[in-house]
PDBQT receptor file of N, H, CA, C and O in Angstrom, charges set to zero:
ATOM      1  N   MET A   1    -104.732 -60.574  40.955  1.00  0.00    +0.000 N 
ATOM      2  CA  MET A   1    -103.839 -59.898  42.267  1.00  0.00    +0.000 C 
ATOM      3  C   MET A   1    -103.215 -58.624  42.057  1.00  0.00    +0.000 C 
ATOM      4  O   MET A   1    -102.880 -57.904  42.997  1.00  0.00    +0.000 OA
ATOM      5  N   GLN A   2    -103.032 -58.297  40.738  1.00  0.00    +0.000 N 
ATOM      6  H   GLN A   2    -103.304 -58.882  39.974  1.00  0.00    +0.000 HD
ATOM      7  CA  GLN A   2    -101.988 -56.996  40.736  1.00  0.00    +0.000 C 
ATOM      8  C   GLN A   2    -103.005 -55.933  40.643  1.00  0.00    +0.000 C 
ATOM      9  O   GLN A   2    -102.758 -54.830  41.132  1.00  0.00    +0.000 OA
ATOM     10  N   ASP A   3    -104.410 -56.232  39.909  1.00  0.00    +0.000 N 
ATOM     11  H   ASP A   3    -104.610 -57.128  39.512  1.00  0.00    +0.000 HD
ATOM     12  CA  ASP A   3    -105.369 -55.144  40.445  1.00  0.00    +0.000 C 
ATOM     13  C   ASP A   3    -105.758 -54.950  41.838  1.00  0.00    +0.000 C 
ATOM     14  O   ASP A   3    -106.138 -53.899  42.353  1.00  0.00    +0.000 OA
ATOM     15  N   ASP A   4    -105.632 -55.965  42.321  1.00  0.00    +0.000 N 
ATOM     16  H   ASP A   4    -105.323 -56.819  41.902  1.00  0.00    +0.000 HD
ATOM     17  CA  ASP A   4    -106.055 -55.792  43.915  1.00  0.00    +0.000 C 
ATOM     18  C   ASP A   4    -104.851 -54.762  44.445  1.00  0.00    +0.000 C 
ATOM     19  O   ASP A   4    -105.312 -53.795  45.052  1.00  0.00    +0.000 OA
ATOM     20  N   GLU A   5    -103.637 -54.782  44.351  1.00  0.00    +0.000 N 
ATOM     21  H   GLU A   5    -103.262 -55.568  43.858  1.00  0.00    +0.000 HD
ATOM     22  CA  GLU A   5    -102.671 -53.558  44.725  1.00  0.00    +0.000 C 
ATOM     23  C   GLU A   5    -102.639 -52.596  44.256  1.00  0.00    +0.000 C 
ATOM     24  O   GLU A   5    -102.347 -51.570  44.869  1.00  0.00    +0.000 OA
ATOM     25  N   TYR A   6    -102.992 -52.652  42.758  1.00  0.00    +0.000 N 
ATOM     26  H   TYR A   6    -103.230 -53.485  42.259  1.00  0.00    +0.000 HD
ATOM     27  CA  TYR A   6    -103.095 -51.175  42.476  1.00  0.00    +0.000 C 
ATOM     28  C   TYR A   6    -104.065 -50.442  42.979  1.00  0.00    +0.000 C 
ATOM     29  O   TYR A   6    -103.911 -49.224  43.069  1.00  0.00    +0.000 OA
ATOM     30  N   GLU A   7    -105.401 -51.147  43.452  1.00  0.00    +0.000 N 
ATOM     31  H   GLU A   7    -105.526 -52.137  43.379  1.00  0.00    +0.000 HD
ATOM     32  CA  GLU A   7    -106.704 -50.438  43.709  1.00  0.00    +0.000 C 
ATOM     33  C   GLU A   7    -106.118 -50.116  45.107  1.00  0.00    +0.000 C 
ATOM     34  O   GLU A   7    -106.180 -48.914  45.365  1.00  0.00    +0.000 OA
ATOM     35  N   ARG A   8    -105.418 -51.091  46.330  1.00  0.00    +0.000 N 
ATOM     36  H   ARG A   8    -105.367 -52.067  46.120  1.00  0.00    +0.000 HD
ATOM     37  CA  ARG A   8    -105.265 -50.391  47.697  1.00  0.00    +0.000 C 
ATOM     38  C   ARG A   8    -104.404 -49.354  47.488  1.00  0.00    +0.000 C 
ATOM     39  O   ARG A   8    -104.621 -48.449  48.294  1.00  0.00    +0.000 OA
ATOM     40  N   ALA A   9    -103.331 -49.076  46.572  1.00  0.00    +0.000 N 
ATOM     41  H   ALA A   9    -103.155 -49.811  45.918  1.00  0.00    +0.000 HD
ATOM     42  CA  ALA A   9    -102.507 -47.893  46.531  1.00  0.00    +0.000 C 
ATOM     43  C   ALA A   9    -103.175 -47.225  45.865  1.00  0.00    +0.000 C 
ATOM     44  O   ALA A   9    -102.892 -46.068  46.177  1.00  0.00    +0.000 OA
ATOM     45  N   ARG A  10    -104.104 -47.224  44.920  1.00  0.00    +0.000 N 
ATOM     46  H   ARG A  10    -104.333 -48.164  44.667  1.00  0.00    +0.000 HD
ATOM     47  CA  ARG A  10    -104.956 -45.815  44.388  1.00  0.00    +0.000 C 
ATOM     48  C   ARG A  10    -105.541 -45.207  45.840  1.00  0.00    +0.000 C 
ATOM     49  O   ARG A  10    -105.320 -44.057  46.219  1.00  0.00    +0.000 OA
ATOM     50  N   LYS A  11    -106.484 -46.395  46.724  1.00  0.00    +0.000 N 
ATOM     51  H   LYS A  11    -106.663 -47.330  46.417  1.00  0.00    +0.000 HD
ATOM     52  CA  LYS A  11    -107.318 -45.667  47.744  1.00  0.00    +0.000 C 
ATOM     53  C   LYS A  11    -105.866 -45.327  48.698  1.00  0.00    +0.000 C 
ATOM     54  O   LYS A  11    -105.966 -44.104  48.793  1.00  0.00    +0.000 OA
ATOM     55  N   ARG A  12    -105.165 -45.533  49.110  1.00  0.00    +0.000 N 
ATOM     56  H   ARG A  12    -105.083 -46.527  49.032  1.00  0.00    +0.000 HD
ATOM     57  CA  ARG A  12    -104.166 -45.252  49.981  1.00  0.00    +0.000 C 
ATOM     58  C   ARG A  12    -103.261 -43.701  49.701  1.00  0.00    +0.000 C 
ATOM     59  O   ARG A  12    -103.000 -42.916  50.613  1.00  0.00    +0.000 OA
ATOM     60  N   VAL A  13    -102.853 -43.479  48.166  1.00  0.00    +0.000 N 
ATOM     61  H   VAL A  13    -103.066 -44.116  47.425  1.00  0.00    +0.000 HD
ATOM     62  CA  VAL A  13    -102.686 -42.115  47.514  1.00  0.00    +0.000 C 
ATOM     63  C   VAL A  13    -104.340 -41.253  47.792  1.00  0.00    +0.000 C 
ATOM     64  O   VAL A  13    -104.315 -40.189  48.411  1.00  0.00    +0.000 OA
ATOM     65  N   ASP A  14    -105.172 -41.597  47.484  1.00  0.00    +0.000 N 
ATOM     66  H   ASP A  14    -105.193 -42.461  46.981  1.00  0.00    +0.000 HD
ATOM     67  CA  ASP A  14    -106.262 -40.869  47.525  1.00  0.00    +0.000 C 
ATOM     68  C   ASP A  14    -106.655 -40.082  49.425  1.00  0.00    +0.000 C 
ATOM     69  O   ASP A  14    -106.949 -38.976  49.879  1.00  0.00    +0.000 OA
ATOM     70  N   GLU A  15    -106.402 -41.541  49.991  1.00  0.00    +0.000 N 
ATOM     71  H   GLU A  15    -106.163 -42.439  49.622  1.00  0.00    +0.000 HD
ATOM     72  CA  GLU A  15    -106.737 -40.808  51.522  1.00  0.00    +0.000 C 
ATOM     73  C   GLU A  15    -105.371 -39.803  51.658  1.00  0.00    +0.000 C 
ATOM     74  O   GLU A  15    -105.481 -38.664  52.113  1.00  0.00    +0.000 OA
ATOM     75  N   LEU A  16    -104.392 -40.226  51.320  1.00  0.00    +0.000 N 
ATOM     76  H   LEU A  16    -104.302 -41.151  50.950  1.00  0.00    +0.000 HD
ATOM     77  CA  LEU A  16    -102.998 -39.099  51.927  1.00  0.00    +0.000 C 
ATOM     78  C   LEU A  16    -103.368 -37.924  51.239  1.00  0.00    +0.000 C 
ATOM     79  O   LEU A  16    -103.252 -36.839  51.808  1.00  0.00    +0.000 OA
ATOM     80  N   LYS A  17    -103.989 -38.039  49.579  1.00  0.00    +0.000 N 
ATOM     81  H   LYS A  17    -104.083 -38.921  49.116  1.00  0.00    +0.000 HD
ATOM     82  CA  LYS A  17    -103.945 -36.163  49.261  1.00  0.00    +0.000 C 
ATOM     83  C   LYS A  17    -104.870 -35.628  49.829  1.00  0.00    +0.000 C 
ATOM     84  O   LYS A  17    -104.695 -34.422  49.997  1.00  0.00    +0.000 OA
ATOM     85  N   GLY A  18    -106.155 -36.184  50.344  1.00  0.00    +0.000 N 
ATOM     86  H   GLY A  18    -106.296 -37.164  50.207  1.00  0.00    +0.000 HD
ATOM     87  CA  GLY A  18    -107.189 -36.142  51.227  1.00  0.00    +0.000 C 
ATOM     88  C   GLY A  18    -107.194 -35.164  52.451  1.00  0.00    +0.000 C 
ATOM     89  O   GLY A  18    -107.912 -34.216  52.768  1.00  0.00    +0.000 OA
ATOM     90  N   PHE A  19    -105.984 -35.842  53.071  1.00  0.00    +0.000 N 
ATOM     91  H   PHE A  19    -105.400 -36.611  52.813  1.00  0.00    +0.000 HD
ATOM     92  CA  PHE A  19    -105.676 -35.628  54.162  1.00  0.00    +0.000 C 
ATOM     93  C   PHE A  19    -104.598 -34.118  54.176  1.00  0.00    +0.000 C 
ATOM     94  O   PHE A  19    -104.681 -33.277  55.071  1.00  0.00    +0.000 OA
ATOM     95  N   TYR A  20    -103.847 -34.040  53.273  1.00  0.00    +0.000 N 
ATOM     96  H   TYR A  20    -103.780 -34.723  52.546  1.00  0.00    +0.000 HD
ATOM     97  CA  TYR A  20    -102.965 -33.143  52.848  1.00  0.00    +0.000 C 
ATOM     98  C   TYR A  20    -104.281 -31.805  52.384  1.00  0.00    +0.000 C 
ATOM     99  O   TYR A  20    -104.261 -30.617  52.708  1.00  0.00    +0.000 OA
ATOM    100  N   ILE A  21    -105.022 -32.328  51.788  1.00  0.00    +0.000 N 
ATOM    101  H   ILE A  21    -105.038 -33.292  51.525  1.00  0.00    +0.000 HD
ATOM    102  CA  ILE A  21    -105.800 -30.674  51.303  1.00  0.00    +0.000 C 
ATOM    103  C   ILE A  21    -106.165 -30.077  52.239  1.00  0.00    +0.000 C 
ATOM    104  O   ILE A  21    -106.015 -28.860  52.353  1.00  0.00    +0.000 OA
ATOM    105  N   HIS A  22    -107.083 -31.302  53.658  1.00  0.00    +0.000 N 
ATOM    106  H   HIS A  22    -107.205 -32.290  53.566  1.00  0.00    +0.000 HD
ATOM    107  CA  HIS A  22    -107.768 -30.942  54.531  1.00  0.00    +0.000 C 
ATOM    108  C   HIS A  22    -106.373 -29.975  55.751  1.00  0.00    +0.000 C 
ATOM    109  O   HIS A  22    -106.629 -28.918  56.327  1.00  0.00    +0.000 OA
ATOM    110  N   LEU A  23    -105.363 -30.526  55.822  1.00  0.00    +0.000 N 
ATOM    111  H   LEU A  23    -105.154 -31.384  55.354  1.00  0.00    +0.000 HD
ATOM    112  CA  LEU A  23    -104.075 -29.544  56.495  1.00  0.00    +0.000 C 
ATOM    113  C   LEU A  23    -103.945 -28.406  55.794  1.00  0.00    +0.000 C 
ATOM    114  O   LEU A  23    -103.890 -27.304  56.340  1.00  0.00    +0.000 OA
ATOM    115  N   SER A  24    -103.898 -28.551  54.778  1.00  0.00    +0.000 N 
ATOM    116  H   SER A  24    -103.943 -29.446  54.334  1.00  0.00    +0.000 HD
ATOM    117  CA  SER A  24    -103.941 -27.097  53.955  1.00  0.00    +0.000 C 
ATOM    118  C   SER A  24    -104.955 -26.431  53.977  1.00  0.00    +0.000 C 
ATOM    119  O   SER A  24    -104.484 -25.305  54.134  1.00  0.00    +0.000 OA
ATOM    120  N   VAL A  25    -106.148 -26.300  53.927  1.00  0.00    +0.000 N 
ATOM    121  H   VAL A  25    -106.530 -27.215  53.800  1.00  0.00    +0.000 HD
ATOM    122  CA  VAL A  25    -106.965 -25.914  54.199  1.00  0.00    +0.000 C 
ATOM    123  C   VAL A  25    -107.122 -24.622  55.561  1.00  0.00    +0.000 C 
ATOM    124  O   VAL A  25    -107.292 -23.409  55.684  1.00  0.00    +0.000 OA
ATOM    125  N   PHE A  26    -106.887 -26.140  56.580  1.00  0.00    +0.000 N 
ATOM    126  H   PHE A  26    -106.749 -27.125  56.480  1.00  0.00    +0.000 HD
ATOM    127  CA  PHE A  26    -106.950 -25.813  57.978  1.00  0.00    +0.000 C 
ATOM    128  C   PHE A  26    -105.191 -24.857  58.173  1.00  0.00    +0.000 C 
ATOM    129  O   PHE A  26    -105.510 -24.407  59.274  1.00  0.00    +0.000 OA
ATOM    130  N   VAL A  27    -104.626 -24.630  58.090  1.00  0.00    +0.000 N 
ATOM    131  H   VAL A  27    -104.367 -24.995  57.196  1.00  0.00    +0.000 HD
ATOM    132  CA  VAL A  27    -103.364 -23.817  57.771  1.00  0.00    +0.000 C 
ATOM    133  C   VAL A  27    -103.880 -22.676  57.560  1.00  0.00    +0.000 C 
ATOM    134  O   VAL A  27    -104.005 -21.774  58.389  1.00  0.00    +0.000 OA
ATOM    135  N   MET A  28    -104.229 -22.669  56.345  1.00  0.00    +0.000 N 
ATOM    136  H   MET A  28    -104.128 -23.401  55.671  1.00  0.00    +0.000 HD
ATOM    137  CA  MET A  28    -104.381 -21.020  55.730  1.00  0.00    +0.000 C 
ATOM    138  C   MET A  28    -106.049 -20.423  56.493  1.00  0.00    +0.000 C 
ATOM    139  O   MET A  28    -106.126 -19.282  56.950  1.00  0.00    +0.000 OA
ATOM    140  N   VAL A  29    -107.191 -21.338  56.514  1.00  0.00    +0.000 N 
ATOM    141  H   VAL A  29    -107.129 -22.265  56.143  1.00  0.00    +0.000 HD
ATOM    142  CA  VAL A  29    -108.139 -20.567  57.552  1.00  0.00    +0.000 C 
ATOM    143  C   VAL A  29    -107.466 -20.182  58.680  1.00  0.00    +0.000 C 
ATOM    144  O   VAL A  29    -107.864 -19.071  59.030  1.00  0.00    +0.000 OA
ATOM    145  N   ASN A  30    -106.676 -20.593  59.350  1.00  0.00    +0.000 N 
ATOM    146  H   ASN A  30    -106.352 -21.495  59.065  1.00  0.00    +0.000 HD
ATOM    147  CA  ASN A  30    -106.183 -21.052  60.923  1.00  0.00    +0.000 C 
ATOM    148  C   ASN A  30    -105.596 -19.464  60.814  1.00  0.00    +0.000 C 
ATOM    149  O   ASN A  30    -105.701 -18.658  61.738  1.00  0.00    +0.000 OA
ATOM    150  N   PHE A  31    -105.002 -19.191  59.604  1.00  0.00    +0.000 N 
ATOM    151  H   PHE A  31    -104.916 -19.846  58.853  1.00  0.00    +0.000 HD
ATOM    152  CA  PHE A  31    -103.688 -17.796  59.818  1.00  0.00    +0.000 C 
ATOM    153  C   PHE A  31    -104.877 -16.911  59.539  1.00  0.00    +0.000 C 
ATOM    154  O   PHE A  31    -105.170 -15.914  60.198  1.00  0.00    +0.000 OA
ATOM    155  N   THR A  32    -105.519 -17.369  58.516  1.00  0.00    +0.000 N 
ATOM    156  H   THR A  32    -105.282 -18.180  57.980  1.00  0.00    +0.000 HD
ATOM    157  CA  THR A  32    -106.340 -15.726  58.405  1.00  0.00    +0.000 C 
ATOM    158  C   THR A  32    -107.462 -15.331  59.413  1.00  0.00    +0.000 C 
ATOM    159  O   THR A  32    -107.880 -14.189  59.605  1.00  0.00    +0.000 OA
ATOM    160  N   LEU A  33    -107.792 -16.244  59.899  1.00  0.00    +0.000 N 
ATOM    161  H   LEU A  33    -107.453 -17.171  59.743  1.00  0.00    +0.000 HD
ATOM    162  CA  LEU A  33    -108.221 -16.005  61.662  1.00  0.00    +0.000 C 
ATOM    163  C   LEU A  33    -107.746 -15.534  62.285  1.00  0.00    +0.000 C 
ATOM    164  O   LEU A  33    -108.339 -14.656  62.910  1.00  0.00    +0.000 OA
ATOM    165  N   PHE A  34    -105.996 -15.858  62.608  1.00  0.00    +0.000 N 
ATOM    166  H   PHE A  34    -105.514 -16.572  62.100  1.00  0.00    +0.000 HD
ATOM    167  CA  PHE A  34    -105.588 -15.172  63.258  1.00  0.00    +0.000 C 
ATOM    168  C   PHE A  34    -105.114 -13.797  63.094  1.00  0.00    +0.000 C 
ATOM    169  O   PHE A  34    -104.935 -12.990  64.006  1.00  0.00    +0.000 OA
ATOM    170  N   LEU A  35    -104.911 -13.589  61.724  1.00  0.00    +0.000 N 
ATOM    171  H   LEU A  35    -105.056 -14.244  60.982  1.00  0.00    +0.000 HD
ATOM    172  CA  LEU A  35    -104.867 -12.128  61.515  1.00  0.00    +0.000 C 
ATOM    173  C   LEU A  35    -106.222 -11.430  61.929  1.00  0.00    +0.000 C 
ATOM    174  O   LEU A  35    -106.389 -10.448  62.652  1.00  0.00    +0.000 OA
ATOM    175  N   ILE A  36    -107.260 -12.319  61.175  1.00  0.00    +0.000 N 
ATOM    176  H   ILE A  36    -107.124 -13.117  60.588  1.00  0.00    +0.000 HD
ATOM    177  CA  ILE A  36    -108.314 -11.263  61.466  1.00  0.00    +0.000 C 
ATOM    178  C   ILE A  36    -108.264 -10.629  63.274  1.00  0.00    +0.000 C 
ATOM    179  O   ILE A  36    -108.224  -9.456  63.645  1.00  0.00    +0.000 OA
ATOM    180  N   ASN A  37    -108.286 -11.958  64.158  1.00  0.00    +0.000 N 
ATOM    181  H   ASN A  37    -108.318 -12.910  63.856  1.00  0.00    +0.000 HD
ATOM    182  CA  ASN A  37    -107.918 -11.169  65.471  1.00  0.00    +0.000 C 
ATOM    183  C   ASN A  37    -107.479 -10.721  65.815  1.00  0.00    +0.000 C 
ATOM    184  O   ASN A  37    -107.844 -10.028  66.765  1.00  0.00    +0.000 OA
ATOM    185  N   LEU A  38    -105.870 -10.738  65.155  1.00  0.00    +0.000 N 
ATOM    186  H   LEU A  38    -105.574 -11.301  64.383  1.00  0.00    +0.000 HD
ATOM    187  CA  LEU A  38    -104.929  -9.369  65.619  1.00  0.00    +0.000 C 
ATOM    188  C   LEU A  38    -105.205  -8.266  65.479  1.00  0.00    +0.000 C 
ATOM    189  O   LEU A  38    -105.120  -7.239  66.153  1.00  0.00    +0.000 OA
ATOM    190  N   LEU A  39    -105.688  -8.641  64.171  1.00  0.00    +0.000 N 
ATOM    191  H   LEU A  39    -105.757  -9.475  63.623  1.00  0.00    +0.000 HD
ATOM    192  CA  LEU A  39    -106.439  -6.751  63.620  1.00  0.00    +0.000 C 
ATOM    193  C   LEU A  39    -107.675  -5.591  64.369  1.00  0.00    +0.000 C 
ATOM    194  O   LEU A  39    -107.838  -4.394  64.605  1.00  0.00    +0.000 OA
ATOM    195  N   SER A  40    -108.511  -7.257  64.551  1.00  0.00    +0.000 N 
ATOM    196  H   SER A  40    -108.379  -8.229  64.359  1.00  0.00    +0.000 HD
ATOM    197  CA  SER A  40    -109.371  -6.695  65.321  1.00  0.00    +0.000 C 
ATOM    198  C   SER A  40    -109.653  -6.676  66.837  1.00  0.00    +0.000 C 
ATOM    199  O   SER A  40    -110.216  -5.659  67.243  1.00  0.00    +0.000 OA
ATOM    200  N   SER A  41    -109.378  -7.566  67.682  1.00  0.00    +0.000 N 
ATOM    201  H   SER A  41    -108.921  -8.392  67.352  1.00  0.00    +0.000 HD
ATOM    202  CA  SER A  41    -108.735  -7.637  69.224  1.00  0.00    +0.000 C 
ATOM    203  C   SER A  41    -107.902  -8.070  69.268  1.00  0.00    +0.000 C 
ATOM    204  O   SER A  41    -107.908  -9.290  69.433  1.00  0.00    +0.000 OA
ATOM    205  N   PRO A  42    -106.662  -7.374  69.151  1.00  0.00    +0.000 N 
ATOM    206  CA  PRO A  42    -105.831  -7.878  69.460  1.00  0.00    +0.000 C 
ATOM    207  C   PRO A  42    -105.444  -8.553  71.245  1.00  0.00    +0.000 C 
ATOM    208  O   PRO A  42    -104.626  -9.448  71.455  1.00  0.00    +0.000 OA
ATOM    209  N   GLY A  43    -105.933  -8.132  71.886  1.00  0.00    +0.000 N 
ATOM    210  H   GLY A  43    -106.597  -7.405  71.714  1.00  0.00    +0.000 HD
ATOM    211  CA  GLY A  43    -105.698  -8.392  73.502  1.00  0.00    +0.000 C 
ATOM    212  C   GLY A  43    -106.668  -9.539  73.883  1.00  0.00    +0.000 C 
ATOM    213  O   GLY A  43    -106.587 -10.180  74.931  1.00  0.00    +0.000 OA
ATOM    214  N   ILE A  44    -107.753  -9.757  72.745  1.00  0.00    +0.000 N 
ATOM    215  H   ILE A  44    -107.818  -9.237  71.893  1.00  0.00    +0.000 HD
ATOM    216  CA  ILE A  44    -108.400 -11.219  73.524  1.00  0.00    +0.000 C 
ATOM    217  C   ILE A  44    -108.594 -12.389  72.266  1.00  0.00    +0.000 C 
ATOM    218  O   ILE A  44    -109.417 -12.563  71.368  1.00  0.00    +0.000 OA
ATOM    219  N   TRP A  45    -107.618 -12.934  72.637  1.00  0.00    +0.000 N 
ATOM    220  H   TRP A  45    -106.949 -12.793  73.367  1.00  0.00    +0.000 HD
ATOM    221  CA  TRP A  45    -107.520 -14.413  71.472  1.00  0.00    +0.000 C 
ATOM    222  C   TRP A  45    -108.736 -15.478  71.637  1.00  0.00    +0.000 C 
ATOM    223  O   TRP A  45    -109.030 -16.092  72.663  1.00  0.00    +0.000 OA
ATOM    224  N   TRP A  46    -109.202 -15.524  70.702  1.00  0.00    +0.000 N 
ATOM    225  H   TRP A  46    -108.964 -15.026  69.869  1.00  0.00    +0.000 HD
ATOM    226  CA  TRP A  46    -110.428 -16.338  70.271  1.00  0.00    +0.000 C 
ATOM    227  C   TRP A  46    -109.975 -17.490  69.305  1.00  0.00    +0.000 C 
ATOM    228  O   TRP A  46    -110.402 -18.644  69.249  1.00  0.00    +0.000 OA
ATOM    229  N   PHE A  47    -108.888 -16.809  68.474  1.00  0.00    +0.000 N 
ATOM    230  H   PHE A  47    -108.541 -15.873  68.520  1.00  0.00    +0.000 HD
ATOM    231  CA  PHE A  47    -108.905 -17.699  67.559  1.00  0.00    +0.000 C 
ATOM    232  C   PHE A  47    -108.358 -18.921  67.418  1.00  0.00    +0.000 C 
ATOM    233  O   PHE A  47    -108.349 -19.529  66.348  1.00  0.00    +0.000 OA
ATOM    234  N   TYR A  48    -107.753 -19.450  68.754  1.00  0.00    +0.000 N 
ATOM    235  H   TYR A  48    -107.760 -18.955  69.623  1.00  0.00    +0.000 HD
ATOM    236  CA  TYR A  48    -106.948 -20.561  68.919  1.00  0.00    +0.000 C 
ATOM    237  C   TYR A  48    -107.988 -21.404  69.479  1.00  0.00    +0.000 C 
ATOM    238  O   TYR A  48    -107.459 -22.513  69.561  1.00  0.00    +0.000 OA
ATOM    239  N   TRP A  49    -109.414 -21.499  69.995  1.00  0.00    +0.000 N 
ATOM    240  H   TRP A  49    -109.843 -20.598  69.929  1.00  0.00    +0.000 HD
ATOM    241  CA  TRP A  49    -110.214 -22.225  70.212  1.00  0.00    +0.000 C 
ATOM    242  C   TRP A  49    -110.727 -23.131  68.835  1.00  0.00    +0.000 C 
ATOM    243  O   TRP A  49    -110.971 -24.336  68.763  1.00  0.00    +0.000 OA
ATOM    244  N   ILE A  50    -110.787 -22.160  67.868  1.00  0.00    +0.000 N 
ATOM    245  H   ILE A  50    -110.589 -21.182  67.926  1.00  0.00    +0.000 HD
ATOM    246  CA  ILE A  50    -111.620 -22.848  66.524  1.00  0.00    +0.000 C 
ATOM    247  C   ILE A  50    -109.996 -23.607  66.066  1.00  0.00    +0.000 C 
ATOM    248  O   ILE A  50    -110.027 -24.607  65.349  1.00  0.00    +0.000 OA
ATOM    249  N   THR A  51    -108.953 -23.176  66.430  1.00  0.00    +0.000 N 
ATOM    250  H   THR A  51    -108.928 -22.364  67.013  1.00  0.00    +0.000 HD
ATOM    251  CA  THR A  51    -107.595 -23.946  65.793  1.00  0.00    +0.000 C 
ATOM    252  C   THR A  51    -107.913 -25.254  66.448  1.00  0.00    +0.000 C 
ATOM    253  O   THR A  51    -108.338 -26.242  65.849  1.00  0.00    +0.000 OA
ATOM    254  N   VAL A  52    -107.549 -25.129  68.379  1.00  0.00    +0.000 N 
ATOM    255  H   VAL A  52    -107.204 -24.326  68.865  1.00  0.00    +0.000 HD
ATOM    256  CA  VAL A  52    -107.730 -26.209  68.816  1.00  0.00    +0.000 C 
ATOM    257  C   VAL A  52    -108.615 -27.087  68.183  1.00  0.00    +0.000 C 
ATOM    258  O   VAL A  52    -108.150 -27.883  67.367  1.00  0.00    +0.000 OA
ATOM    259  N   PHE A  53    -109.899 -27.075  68.439  1.00  0.00    +0.000 N 
ATOM    260  H   PHE A  53    -110.276 -26.428  69.102  1.00  0.00    +0.000 HD
ATOM    261  CA  PHE A  53    -110.967 -28.182  68.030  1.00  0.00    +0.000 C 
ATOM    262  C   PHE A  53    -110.696 -28.475  66.596  1.00  0.00    +0.000 C 
ATOM    263  O   PHE A  53    -110.629 -29.699  66.482  1.00  0.00    +0.000 OA
ATOM    264  N   TRP A  54    -110.512 -27.883  65.454  1.00  0.00    +0.000 N 
ATOM    265  H   TRP A  54    -110.566 -26.889  65.547  1.00  0.00    +0.000 HD
ATOM    266  CA  TRP A  54    -110.576 -28.400  64.361  1.00  0.00    +0.000 C 
ATOM    267  C   TRP A  54    -109.124 -28.577  64.580  1.00  0.00    +0.000 C 
ATOM    268  O   TRP A  54    -109.799 -27.714  64.018  1.00  0.00    +0.000 OA
ATOM    269  N   GLY A  55    -108.334 -28.691  64.710  1.00  0.00    +0.000 N 
ATOM    270  H   GLY A  55    -107.786 -29.391  65.166  1.00  0.00    +0.000 HD
ATOM    271  CA  GLY A  55    -106.474 -29.221  65.145  1.00  0.00    +0.000 C 
ATOM    272  C   GLY A  55    -106.942 -31.129  65.764  1.00  0.00    +0.000 C 
ATOM    273  O   GLY A  55    -106.423 -32.181  65.393  1.00  0.00    +0.000 OA
ATOM    274  N   ILE A  56    -107.841 -30.957  66.569  1.00  0.00    +0.000 N 
ATOM    275  H   ILE A  56    -108.263 -30.102  66.870  1.00  0.00    +0.000 HD
ATOM    276  CA  ILE A  56    -108.795 -32.383  67.273  1.00  0.00    +0.000 C 
ATOM    277  C   ILE A  56    -109.034 -33.286  66.436  1.00  0.00    +0.000 C 
ATOM    278  O   ILE A  56    -108.703 -34.470  66.489  1.00  0.00    +0.000 OA
ATOM    279  N   GLY A  57    -109.907 -32.467  65.251  1.00  0.00    +0.000 N 
ATOM    280  H   GLY A  57    -110.176 -31.504  65.208  1.00  0.00    +0.000 HD
ATOM    281  CA  GLY A  57    -110.316 -33.084  63.860  1.00  0.00    +0.000 C 
ATOM    282  C   GLY A  57    -109.339 -33.678  63.036  1.00  0.00    +0.000 C 
ATOM    283  O   GLY A  57    -109.325 -34.891  62.824  1.00  0.00    +0.000 OA
ATOM    284  N   VAL A  58    -108.564 -32.929  62.584  1.00  0.00    +0.000 N 
ATOM    285  H   VAL A  58    -108.575 -31.944  62.757  1.00  0.00    +0.000 HD
ATOM    286  CA  VAL A  58    -107.508 -33.100  61.694  1.00  0.00    +0.000 C 
ATOM    287  C   VAL A  58    -106.723 -34.667  62.422  1.00  0.00    +0.000 C 
ATOM    288  O   VAL A  58    -106.926 -35.648  61.706  1.00  0.00    +0.000 OA
ATOM    289  N   ILE A  59    -106.067 -34.894  63.441  1.00  0.00    +0.000 N 
ATOM    290  H   ILE A  59    -105.902 -34.097  64.022  1.00  0.00    +0.000 HD
ATOM    291  CA  ILE A  59    -105.617 -35.608  64.343  1.00  0.00    +0.000 C 
ATOM    292  C   ILE A  59    -106.307 -36.750  63.718  1.00  0.00    +0.000 C 
ATOM    293  O   ILE A  59    -106.224 -37.871  64.220  1.00  0.00    +0.000 OA
TER     294      ILE A  59
């Protein structure tokens, strides 16, 4: 009984850890893309397409 509870808790922690890792990568990559977009073509904003579709995946 106690082992089942432990396994469920461990699984939940692993899922949350995976989500926060994915979210961190999402933020870092999209910030980098924003900077690249800002420096290379400031009048044409293309980075937000990646952010929107990847953001849907994160949600």
